[in-house]
C-alpha positions in Angstrom: -176.2 -65.0 64.6 -175.3 -67.1 60.7 -179.0 -67.2 59.5 -179.6 -63.4 59.9 -176.5 -62.8 58.1 -177.3 -64.2 55.1 -180.6 -63.3 55.6 -179.7 -59.8 55.9 -177.7 -59.7 52.7 -180.2 -61.7 50.7 -182.4 -58.3 51.5 -180.2 -56.1 50.4 -179.8 -58.5 47.0 -183.7 -58.8 46.9 -184.7 -54.8 47.2 -182.3 -53.4 45.3 -180.2 -51.9 48.0 -177.1 -49.3 47.7 -177.4 -46.8 50.1 -176.8 -46.7 54.1 -180.2 -44.5 54.9 -182.3 -47.6 52.2 -181.0 -50.2 55.1 -182.0 -48.3 57.4 -185.6 -47.9 56.8 -185.8 -51.7 55.9 -184.4 -52.6 60.3 -187.0 -50.7 61.1 -189.3 -53.0 59.8 -187.8 -56.3 59.0 -185.5 -58.5 61.4 -182.1 -57.9 60.2 -179.2 -57.7 61.8 -177.7 -54.3 62.3 -175.0 -52.3 59.8 -172.6 -52.6 62.2 -173.3 -56.1 62.5 -172.9 -56.9 58.6 -169.9 -55.3 58.9 -168.6 -56.8 61.7 -169.9 -60.2 59.9 -168.5 -59.1 56.4 -164.9 -58.1 58.0 -165.7 -54.9 55.5 -165.3 -51.8 56.4 -167.8 -50.3 54.2 -171.9 -50.8 53.4 -170.8 -50.8 49.6 -168.5 -53.1 50.6 -171.8 -55.1 52.2 -173.5 -54.5 48.4 -171.2 -55.8 46.5 -170.9 -58.9 48.8 -174.8 -59.3 48.7 -174.8 -59.0 45.4 -173.3 -62.8 44.9 -175.0 -64.2 47.6 -177.5 -67.1 46.6 
């Protein structure tokens, strides 16, 4: 599960995703975690916080 979490964050960073609907489109095409799963694993309440966290991922 941790692997998919990091993969999801990297995809957000690489593709420059800033909006939740942009990520929703990504979910349908790639094997990445749902928004709810990302929020749970990151202990964040908003997608904006997830995006900020993704910018720090190597």
